FIKE-62952 format. One record per residue (C-alpha): residue number from 1; chain; x, y, z. Coordinates in Angstrom, 1 decimal. Example, Ala and Ser with C-alpha at 12.3 -4.5 7.8 and 13.67 -1.06 7.14 Angstrom:
2
<pt vexmi="1" drenvo="A" xx="12.3" yy="-4.5" zz="7.8"/>
<pt vexmi="2" drenvo="A" xx="13.7" yy="-1.1" zz="7.1"/>
# end
This chain:
253
<pt vexmi="1" drenvo="A" xx="-13.9" yy="9.7" zz="21.1"/>
<pt vexmi="2" drenvo="A" xx="-15.8" yy="13.1" zz="21.7"/>
<pt vexmi="3" drenvo="A" xx="-15.3" yy="12.4" zz="25.4"/>
<pt vexmi="4" drenvo="A" xx="-11.4" yy="12.2" zz="24.8"/>
<pt vexmi="5" drenvo="A" xx="-11.6" yy="15.0" zz="23.0"/>
<pt vexmi="6" drenvo="A" xx="-13.5" yy="17.0" zz="26.0"/>
<pt vexmi="7" drenvo="A" xx="-11.1" yy="15.7" zz="28.4"/>
<pt vexmi="8" drenvo="A" xx="-8.7" yy="16.9" zz="26.9"/>
<pt vexmi="9" drenvo="A" xx="-9.9" yy="20.7" zz="26.3"/>
<pt vexmi="10" drenvo="A" xx="-10.8" yy="20.5" zz="30.0"/>
<pt vexmi="11" drenvo="A" xx="-7.5" yy="19.4" zz="30.9"/>
<pt vexmi="12" drenvo="A" xx="-6.3" yy="22.6" zz="28.8"/>
<pt vexmi="13" drenvo="A" xx="-8.5" yy="24.8" zz="30.6"/>
<pt vexmi="14" drenvo="A" xx="-7.2" yy="23.6" zz="34.2"/>
<pt vexmi="15" drenvo="A" xx="-3.3" yy="24.3" zz="32.9"/>
<pt vexmi="16" drenvo="A" xx="-4.7" yy="27.9" zz="31.7"/>
<pt vexmi="17" drenvo="A" xx="-6.4" yy="28.2" zz="35.8"/>
<pt vexmi="18" drenvo="A" xx="-3.2" yy="26.8" zz="37.5"/>
<pt vexmi="19" drenvo="A" xx="-0.8" yy="29.2" zz="35.8"/>
<pt vexmi="20" drenvo="A" xx="-3.6" yy="32.1" zz="36.7"/>
<pt vexmi="21" drenvo="A" xx="-4.4" yy="32.8" zz="33.3"/>
<pt vexmi="22" drenvo="A" xx="-7.9" yy="33.3" zz="33.3"/>
<pt vexmi="23" drenvo="A" xx="-8.2" yy="36.9" zz="33.8"/>
<pt vexmi="24" drenvo="A" xx="-5.7" yy="37.0" zz="30.9"/>
<pt vexmi="25" drenvo="A" xx="-7.4" yy="35.1" zz="28.7"/>
<pt vexmi="26" drenvo="A" xx="-9.7" yy="38.1" zz="27.7"/>
<pt vexmi="27" drenvo="A" xx="-6.6" yy="40.0" zz="26.6"/>
<pt vexmi="28" drenvo="A" xx="-5.4" yy="38.7" zz="23.0"/>
<pt vexmi="29" drenvo="A" xx="-2.4" yy="40.4" zz="23.4"/>
<pt vexmi="30" drenvo="A" xx="-1.0" yy="39.1" zz="26.4"/>
<pt vexmi="31" drenvo="A" xx="2.4" yy="37.7" zz="25.6"/>
<pt vexmi="32" drenvo="A" xx="2.2" yy="34.9" zz="27.8"/>
<pt vexmi="33" drenvo="A" xx="-1.1" yy="33.9" zz="26.7"/>
<pt vexmi="34" drenvo="A" xx="-0.1" yy="33.7" zz="23.0"/>
<pt vexmi="35" drenvo="A" xx="2.9" yy="31.8" zz="23.8"/>
<pt vexmi="36" drenvo="A" xx="0.1" yy="29.2" zz="25.6"/>
<pt vexmi="37" drenvo="A" xx="-2.2" yy="29.3" zz="22.9"/>
<pt vexmi="38" drenvo="A" xx="0.7" yy="28.8" zz="20.3"/>
<pt vexmi="39" drenvo="A" xx="1.6" yy="25.7" zz="22.3"/>
<pt vexmi="40" drenvo="A" xx="-1.9" yy="24.4" zz="23.1"/>
<pt vexmi="41" drenvo="A" xx="-3.9" yy="24.4" zz="19.2"/>
<pt vexmi="42" drenvo="A" xx="-0.8" yy="22.1" zz="17.7"/>
<pt vexmi="43" drenvo="A" xx="-0.7" yy="19.7" zz="20.9"/>
<pt vexmi="44" drenvo="A" xx="-4.9" yy="20.0" zz="20.8"/>
<pt vexmi="45" drenvo="A" xx="-4.9" yy="18.9" zz="16.7"/>
<pt vexmi="46" drenvo="A" xx="-2.0" yy="16.3" zz="17.3"/>
<pt vexmi="47" drenvo="A" xx="-4.6" yy="14.7" zz="19.9"/>
<pt vexmi="48" drenvo="A" xx="-7.7" yy="15.3" zz="17.9"/>
<pt vexmi="49" drenvo="A" xx="-5.6" yy="13.0" zz="15.1"/>
<pt vexmi="50" drenvo="A" xx="-5.6" yy="10.5" zz="17.0"/>
<pt vexmi="51" drenvo="A" xx="-8.7" yy="10.0" zz="18.7"/>
<pt vexmi="52" drenvo="A" xx="-10.0" yy="10.6" zz="15.7"/>
<pt vexmi="53" drenvo="A" xx="-8.1" yy="9.4" zz="13.2"/>
<pt vexmi="54" drenvo="A" xx="-9.0" yy="10.0" zz="9.4"/>
<pt vexmi="55" drenvo="A" xx="-10.9" yy="7.0" zz="7.6"/>
<pt vexmi="56" drenvo="A" xx="-11.5" yy="6.7" zz="4.2"/>
<pt vexmi="57" drenvo="A" xx="-14.5" yy="3.9" zz="4.2"/>
<pt vexmi="58" drenvo="A" xx="-15.2" yy="1.9" zz="0.9"/>
<pt vexmi="59" drenvo="A" xx="-16.5" yy="2.6" zz="-1.4"/>
<pt vexmi="60" drenvo="A" xx="-14.1" yy="5.1" zz="-2.2"/>
<pt vexmi="61" drenvo="A" xx="-14.5" yy="8.7" zz="-3.7"/>
<pt vexmi="62" drenvo="A" xx="-15.1" yy="8.4" zz="-7.4"/>
<pt vexmi="63" drenvo="A" xx="-11.6" yy="7.6" zz="-9.6"/>
<pt vexmi="64" drenvo="A" xx="-13.2" yy="10.1" zz="-12.4"/>
<pt vexmi="65" drenvo="A" xx="-12.3" yy="12.9" zz="-10.2"/>
<pt vexmi="66" drenvo="A" xx="-9.3" yy="14.9" zz="-11.4"/>
<pt vexmi="67" drenvo="A" xx="-5.9" yy="13.3" zz="-10.3"/>
<pt vexmi="68" drenvo="A" xx="-3.7" yy="14.6" zz="-7.7"/>
<pt vexmi="69" drenvo="A" xx="-0.4" yy="16.1" zz="-8.7"/>
<pt vexmi="70" drenvo="A" xx="1.3" yy="14.8" zz="-5.3"/>
<pt vexmi="71" drenvo="A" xx="3.1" yy="11.7" zz="-3.8"/>
<pt vexmi="72" drenvo="A" xx="1.7" yy="9.4" zz="-1.5"/>
<pt vexmi="73" drenvo="A" xx="2.9" yy="6.6" zz="0.7"/>
<pt vexmi="74" drenvo="A" xx="1.0" yy="3.5" zz="1.0"/>
<pt vexmi="75" drenvo="A" xx="2.6" yy="1.3" zz="4.3"/>
<pt vexmi="76" drenvo="A" xx="2.8" yy="-2.3" zz="5.5"/>
<pt vexmi="77" drenvo="A" xx="4.1" yy="-5.1" zz="6.0"/>
<pt vexmi="78" drenvo="A" xx="2.9" yy="-7.0" zz="2.7"/>
<pt vexmi="79" drenvo="A" xx="3.4" yy="-10.3" zz="4.6"/>
<pt vexmi="80" drenvo="A" xx="2.1" yy="-12.1" zz="2.2"/>
<pt vexmi="81" drenvo="A" xx="0.4" yy="-8.9" zz="-0.3"/>
<pt vexmi="82" drenvo="A" xx="-3.0" yy="-10.0" zz="-1.9"/>
<pt vexmi="83" drenvo="A" xx="-5.9" yy="-9.1" zz="-3.8"/>
<pt vexmi="84" drenvo="A" xx="-6.8" yy="-6.6" zz="-1.5"/>
<pt vexmi="85" drenvo="A" xx="-3.6" yy="-4.5" zz="-1.1"/>
<pt vexmi="86" drenvo="A" xx="-3.8" yy="-4.7" zz="-5.3"/>
<pt vexmi="87" drenvo="A" xx="-7.4" yy="-3.1" zz="-5.0"/>
<pt vexmi="88" drenvo="A" xx="-6.0" yy="-0.2" zz="-2.9"/>
<pt vexmi="89" drenvo="A" xx="-2.7" yy="-0.1" zz="-4.9"/>
<pt vexmi="90" drenvo="A" xx="-4.9" yy="0.6" zz="-8.1"/>
<pt vexmi="91" drenvo="A" xx="-7.5" yy="2.8" zz="-6.6"/>
<pt vexmi="92" drenvo="A" xx="-4.6" yy="5.6" zz="-5.5"/>
<pt vexmi="93" drenvo="A" xx="-2.4" yy="5.0" zz="-8.5"/>
<pt vexmi="94" drenvo="A" xx="-5.6" yy="6.6" zz="-10.3"/>
<pt vexmi="95" drenvo="A" xx="-6.1" yy="9.2" zz="-7.7"/>
<pt vexmi="96" drenvo="A" xx="-2.5" yy="10.8" zz="-7.1"/>
<pt vexmi="97" drenvo="A" xx="0.6" yy="11.1" zz="-9.7"/>
<pt vexmi="98" drenvo="A" xx="3.4" yy="9.2" zz="-7.4"/>
<pt vexmi="99" drenvo="A" xx="2.4" yy="6.3" zz="-5.3"/>
<pt vexmi="100" drenvo="A" xx="5.5" yy="4.9" zz="-3.0"/>
<pt vexmi="101" drenvo="A" xx="4.8" yy="1.3" zz="-1.3"/>
<pt vexmi="102" drenvo="A" xx="6.8" yy="1.0" zz="1.7"/>
<pt vexmi="103" drenvo="A" xx="7.8" yy="-2.6" zz="3.3"/>
<pt vexmi="104" drenvo="A" xx="8.5" yy="-1.5" zz="6.7"/>
<pt vexmi="105" drenvo="A" xx="11.6" yy="-3.8" zz="8.1"/>
<pt vexmi="106" drenvo="A" xx="13.7" yy="-4.3" zz="11.4"/>
<pt vexmi="107" drenvo="A" xx="17.9" yy="-4.6" zz="10.1"/>
<pt vexmi="108" drenvo="A" xx="17.6" yy="-6.5" zz="13.5"/>
<pt vexmi="109" drenvo="A" xx="14.9" yy="-8.9" zz="13.2"/>
<pt vexmi="110" drenvo="A" xx="15.3" yy="-12.6" zz="11.3"/>
<pt vexmi="111" drenvo="A" xx="12.2" yy="-12.5" zz="8.7"/>
<pt vexmi="112" drenvo="A" xx="10.8" yy="-16.1" zz="7.5"/>
<pt vexmi="113" drenvo="A" xx="9.7" yy="-14.3" zz="4.4"/>
<pt vexmi="114" drenvo="A" xx="12.1" yy="-11.6" zz="3.7"/>
<pt vexmi="115" drenvo="A" xx="10.8" yy="-8.2" zz="3.0"/>
<pt vexmi="116" drenvo="A" xx="12.6" yy="-8.2" zz="-0.3"/>
<pt vexmi="117" drenvo="A" xx="10.8" yy="-11.2" zz="-1.3"/>
<pt vexmi="118" drenvo="A" xx="8.1" yy="-9.6" zz="-0.7"/>
<pt vexmi="119" drenvo="A" xx="8.9" yy="-6.8" zz="-2.5"/>
<pt vexmi="120" drenvo="A" xx="9.3" yy="-9.0" zz="-5.0"/>
<pt vexmi="121" drenvo="A" xx="6.1" yy="-10.6" zz="-5.2"/>
<pt vexmi="122" drenvo="A" xx="4.3" yy="-7.4" zz="-5.0"/>
<pt vexmi="123" drenvo="A" xx="5.5" yy="-5.9" zz="-7.7"/>
<pt vexmi="124" drenvo="A" xx="5.2" yy="-8.8" zz="-9.7"/>
<pt vexmi="125" drenvo="A" xx="1.8" yy="-8.8" zz="-8.8"/>
<pt vexmi="126" drenvo="A" xx="1.7" yy="-5.0" zz="-9.8"/>
<pt vexmi="127" drenvo="A" xx="3.1" yy="-5.9" zz="-13.2"/>
<pt vexmi="128" drenvo="A" xx="0.6" yy="-8.6" zz="-13.8"/>
<pt vexmi="129" drenvo="A" xx="-2.7" yy="-7.1" zz="-12.5"/>
<pt vexmi="130" drenvo="A" xx="-2.5" yy="-3.7" zz="-13.3"/>
<pt vexmi="131" drenvo="A" xx="-0.4" yy="-3.7" zz="-17.0"/>
<pt vexmi="132" drenvo="A" xx="-3.9" yy="-4.4" zz="-18.0"/>
<pt vexmi="133" drenvo="A" xx="-5.3" yy="-1.5" zz="-16.9"/>
<pt vexmi="134" drenvo="A" xx="-2.6" yy="-0.2" zz="-19.4"/>
<pt vexmi="135" drenvo="A" xx="-1.8" yy="2.4" zz="-16.5"/>
<pt vexmi="136" drenvo="A" xx="2.1" yy="3.8" zz="-16.2"/>
<pt vexmi="137" drenvo="A" xx="3.5" yy="1.7" zz="-13.5"/>
<pt vexmi="138" drenvo="A" xx="6.7" yy="3.6" zz="-13.0"/>
<pt vexmi="139" drenvo="A" xx="4.2" yy="6.2" zz="-11.0"/>
<pt vexmi="140" drenvo="A" xx="4.1" yy="2.7" zz="-8.5"/>
<pt vexmi="141" drenvo="A" xx="7.5" yy="2.3" zz="-6.6"/>
<pt vexmi="142" drenvo="A" xx="8.2" yy="-0.2" zz="-4.0"/>
<pt vexmi="143" drenvo="A" xx="10.8" yy="0.5" zz="-1.0"/>
<pt vexmi="144" drenvo="A" xx="11.8" yy="-1.7" zz="1.7"/>
<pt vexmi="145" drenvo="A" xx="12.9" yy="0.7" zz="4.3"/>
<pt vexmi="146" drenvo="A" xx="14.7" yy="-0.2" zz="7.7"/>
<pt vexmi="147" drenvo="A" xx="14.0" yy="3.6" zz="8.8"/>
<pt vexmi="148" drenvo="A" xx="11.2" yy="5.5" zz="10.1"/>
<pt vexmi="149" drenvo="A" xx="8.4" yy="5.3" zz="7.9"/>
<pt vexmi="150" drenvo="A" xx="7.2" yy="8.9" zz="7.9"/>
<pt vexmi="151" drenvo="A" xx="10.9" yy="9.5" zz="8.0"/>
<pt vexmi="152" drenvo="A" xx="11.4" yy="8.2" zz="4.4"/>
<pt vexmi="153" drenvo="A" xx="7.9" yy="9.5" zz="3.2"/>
<pt vexmi="154" drenvo="A" xx="9.2" yy="13.1" zz="4.2"/>
<pt vexmi="155" drenvo="A" xx="12.2" yy="12.8" zz="2.4"/>
<pt vexmi="156" drenvo="A" xx="10.4" yy="11.2" zz="-0.8"/>
<pt vexmi="157" drenvo="A" xx="7.9" yy="14.7" zz="-0.2"/>
<pt vexmi="158" drenvo="A" xx="5.0" yy="12.7" zz="0.3"/>
<pt vexmi="159" drenvo="A" xx="1.7" yy="14.6" zz="1.2"/>
<pt vexmi="160" drenvo="A" xx="-0.4" yy="11.5" zz="2.9"/>
<pt vexmi="161" drenvo="A" xx="0.8" yy="8.2" zz="4.4"/>
<pt vexmi="162" drenvo="A" xx="-1.9" yy="5.8" zz="3.8"/>
<pt vexmi="163" drenvo="A" xx="-2.4" yy="2.3" zz="6.0"/>
<pt vexmi="164" drenvo="A" xx="-4.6" yy="-0.7" zz="4.3"/>
<pt vexmi="165" drenvo="A" xx="-7.0" yy="-2.1" zz="6.9"/>
<pt vexmi="166" drenvo="A" xx="-9.6" yy="-4.2" zz="6.5"/>
<pt vexmi="167" drenvo="A" xx="-12.1" yy="-1.8" zz="8.8"/>
<pt vexmi="168" drenvo="A" xx="-11.2" yy="-0.1" zz="12.2"/>
<pt vexmi="169" drenvo="A" xx="-13.5" yy="-2.1" zz="14.1"/>
<pt vexmi="170" drenvo="A" xx="-11.5" yy="-5.2" zz="13.3"/>
<pt vexmi="171" drenvo="A" xx="-7.7" yy="-3.4" zz="12.6"/>
<pt vexmi="172" drenvo="A" xx="-8.4" yy="-0.4" zz="15.1"/>
<pt vexmi="173" drenvo="A" xx="-6.2" yy="-1.6" zz="18.1"/>
<pt vexmi="174" drenvo="A" xx="-3.4" yy="-3.0" zz="16.0"/>
<pt vexmi="175" drenvo="A" xx="-3.1" yy="0.4" zz="14.3"/>
<pt vexmi="176" drenvo="A" xx="-3.1" yy="2.7" zz="17.3"/>
<pt vexmi="177" drenvo="A" xx="-0.1" yy="1.9" zz="18.7"/>
<pt vexmi="178" drenvo="A" xx="1.4" yy="3.0" zz="15.3"/>
<pt vexmi="179" drenvo="A" xx="-0.6" yy="5.7" zz="14.6"/>
<pt vexmi="180" drenvo="A" xx="0.5" yy="7.0" zz="18.1"/>
<pt vexmi="181" drenvo="A" xx="4.5" yy="7.0" zz="16.2"/>
<pt vexmi="182" drenvo="A" xx="3.8" yy="8.3" zz="12.9"/>
<pt vexmi="183" drenvo="A" xx="2.1" yy="11.5" zz="15.0"/>
<pt vexmi="184" drenvo="A" xx="4.6" yy="12.1" zz="17.6"/>
<pt vexmi="185" drenvo="A" xx="7.5" yy="10.7" zz="16.0"/>
<pt vexmi="186" drenvo="A" xx="8.1" yy="13.4" zz="14.0"/>
<pt vexmi="187" drenvo="A" xx="8.0" yy="15.9" zz="16.3"/>
<pt vexmi="188" drenvo="A" xx="10.2" yy="14.2" zz="18.9"/>
<pt vexmi="189" drenvo="A" xx="12.5" yy="12.2" zz="16.8"/>
<pt vexmi="190" drenvo="A" xx="12.5" yy="14.7" zz="13.7"/>
<pt vexmi="191" drenvo="A" xx="12.9" yy="16.8" zz="15.5"/>
<pt vexmi="192" drenvo="A" xx="10.2" yy="19.3" zz="15.9"/>
<pt vexmi="193" drenvo="A" xx="8.7" yy="18.6" zz="12.7"/>
<pt vexmi="194" drenvo="A" xx="4.6" yy="18.7" zz="11.8"/>
<pt vexmi="195" drenvo="A" xx="4.1" yy="15.1" zz="11.0"/>
<pt vexmi="196" drenvo="A" xx="2.2" yy="13.9" zz="7.9"/>
<pt vexmi="197" drenvo="A" xx="-1.2" yy="13.6" zz="7.8"/>
<pt vexmi="198" drenvo="A" xx="-2.4" yy="9.3" zz="8.1"/>
<pt vexmi="199" drenvo="A" xx="-5.3" yy="8.1" zz="6.0"/>
<pt vexmi="200" drenvo="A" xx="-6.6" yy="4.4" zz="7.0"/>
<pt vexmi="201" drenvo="A" xx="-8.5" yy="3.0" zz="4.1"/>
<pt vexmi="202" drenvo="A" xx="-10.9" yy="0.6" zz="4.7"/>
<pt vexmi="203" drenvo="A" xx="-10.4" yy="-2.3" zz="1.9"/>
<pt vexmi="204" drenvo="A" xx="-12.7" yy="-3.4" zz="-1.3"/>
<pt vexmi="205" drenvo="A" xx="-15.9" yy="-5.4" zz="0.7"/>
<pt vexmi="206" drenvo="A" xx="-15.3" yy="-8.1" zz="-2.0"/>
<pt vexmi="207" drenvo="A" xx="-11.9" yy="-9.0" zz="0.4"/>
<pt vexmi="208" drenvo="A" xx="-13.1" yy="-8.2" zz="3.7"/>
<pt vexmi="209" drenvo="A" xx="-12.6" yy="-11.8" zz="4.9"/>
<pt vexmi="210" drenvo="A" xx="-9.1" yy="-11.8" zz="3.2"/>
<pt vexmi="211" drenvo="A" xx="-6.1" yy="-11.5" zz="5.2"/>
<pt vexmi="212" drenvo="A" xx="-2.2" yy="-12.0" zz="5.0"/>
<pt vexmi="213" drenvo="A" xx="-2.8" yy="-14.3" zz="8.2"/>
<pt vexmi="214" drenvo="A" xx="-5.3" yy="-16.1" zz="6.3"/>
<pt vexmi="215" drenvo="A" xx="-2.9" yy="-16.7" zz="3.2"/>
<pt vexmi="216" drenvo="A" xx="0.2" yy="-17.7" zz="5.4"/>
<pt vexmi="217" drenvo="A" xx="-2.2" yy="-20.3" zz="7.6"/>
<pt vexmi="218" drenvo="A" xx="-3.4" yy="-21.5" zz="4.0"/>
<pt vexmi="219" drenvo="A" xx="0.0" yy="-22.2" zz="2.5"/>
<pt vexmi="220" drenvo="A" xx="1.2" yy="-23.7" zz="5.7"/>
<pt vexmi="221" drenvo="A" xx="-1.9" yy="-25.7" zz="5.5"/>
<pt vexmi="222" drenvo="A" xx="-0.3" yy="-28.9" zz="3.8"/>
<pt vexmi="223" drenvo="A" xx="-4.3" yy="-30.7" zz="3.5"/>
<pt vexmi="224" drenvo="A" xx="-5.1" yy="-27.6" zz="2.1"/>
<pt vexmi="225" drenvo="A" xx="-1.9" yy="-28.5" zz="-0.3"/>
<pt vexmi="226" drenvo="A" xx="-2.8" yy="-32.1" zz="-1.4"/>
<pt vexmi="227" drenvo="A" xx="-6.9" yy="-31.1" zz="-1.8"/>
<pt vexmi="228" drenvo="A" xx="-5.2" yy="-28.7" zz="-4.1"/>
<pt vexmi="229" drenvo="A" xx="-3.3" yy="-31.3" zz="-6.3"/>
<pt vexmi="230" drenvo="A" xx="-6.3" yy="-33.4" zz="-6.5"/>
<pt vexmi="231" drenvo="A" xx="-8.6" yy="-30.9" zz="-7.5"/>
<pt vexmi="232" drenvo="A" xx="-6.2" yy="-29.4" zz="-9.9"/>
<pt vexmi="233" drenvo="A" xx="-7.2" yy="-25.9" zz="-8.4"/>
<pt vexmi="234" drenvo="A" xx="-5.1" yy="-23.6" zz="-6.0"/>
<pt vexmi="235" drenvo="A" xx="-5.8" yy="-23.3" zz="-2.5"/>
<pt vexmi="236" drenvo="A" xx="-5.1" yy="-19.7" zz="-3.0"/>
<pt vexmi="237" drenvo="A" xx="-7.9" yy="-18.7" zz="-5.7"/>
<pt vexmi="238" drenvo="A" xx="-9.0" yy="-15.8" zz="-5.2"/>
<pt vexmi="239" drenvo="A" xx="-6.5" yy="-14.4" zz="-3.0"/>
<pt vexmi="240" drenvo="A" xx="-3.7" yy="-13.5" zz="-4.6"/>
<pt vexmi="241" drenvo="A" xx="-3.7" yy="-13.0" zz="-9.2"/>
<pt vexmi="242" drenvo="A" xx="-2.9" yy="-16.8" zz="-10.6"/>
<pt vexmi="243" drenvo="A" xx="0.5" yy="-15.8" zz="-12.0"/>
<pt vexmi="244" drenvo="A" xx="2.0" yy="-15.6" zz="-8.4"/>
<pt vexmi="245" drenvo="A" xx="0.3" yy="-18.3" zz="-6.8"/>
<pt vexmi="246" drenvo="A" xx="3.2" yy="-20.7" zz="-7.3"/>
<pt vexmi="247" drenvo="A" xx="5.4" yy="-18.3" zz="-5.7"/>
<pt vexmi="248" drenvo="A" xx="3.6" yy="-17.1" zz="-2.8"/>
<pt vexmi="249" drenvo="A" xx="2.9" yy="-20.9" zz="-1.7"/>
<pt vexmi="250" drenvo="A" xx="6.6" yy="-21.9" zz="-2.1"/>
<pt vexmi="251" drenvo="A" xx="7.3" yy="-18.9" zz="0.2"/>
<pt vexmi="252" drenvo="A" xx="4.9" yy="-19.8" zz="3.1"/>
<pt vexmi="253" drenvo="A" xx="4.4" yy="-23.3" zz="2.7"/>
# end
């Protein structure tokens, strides 16, 4: 990461030399240098954001800290949502005044389980799980979004975009391309809007091996469902709240 950043700085220095700026760099009043400086600094900041992403590791900062009076977005496919997602949502709701959960969708794509179905399942999970915490659930909204998520987050005056991951080592490769889009998209397609800060939130270590893929595979496994009937238990025990187990199995089996 540091090597990539050093290379970026080196490229900028080469650009300065190529425009024969070396002799004028010592003069900060030089209009050409000031213009180049104004362009290069934001570019360097954005490149730094990409090569050195902000990662919120677990254990997360104390929930006892004063709540921040701002709106944040928490984006994902939630296909399906699970207890790991709920733990993150609960934490964000305790730290920020408003949390917008954004489920992205492509209107031209046919989904096996629609984004709206996932949103309904997640809404029930929040009502069941966080209701016991006596939390004001009205501060948590769920939105199925067909536009750029960064654009919607900006329209809602969100200050930070959160993305849930297990660890950067496990999920970073898949998240990188989306991170580039969320960083440069507002500038290119905004147009010329400064991008929101993206924070990658590592999950509670209790759910380190839990993923939406695992739940889909478990629901699709007929043998697991048959064992569930014989044992009287649930193949999704510990993965999702008990109150939505049947709905998740029905949707994904």
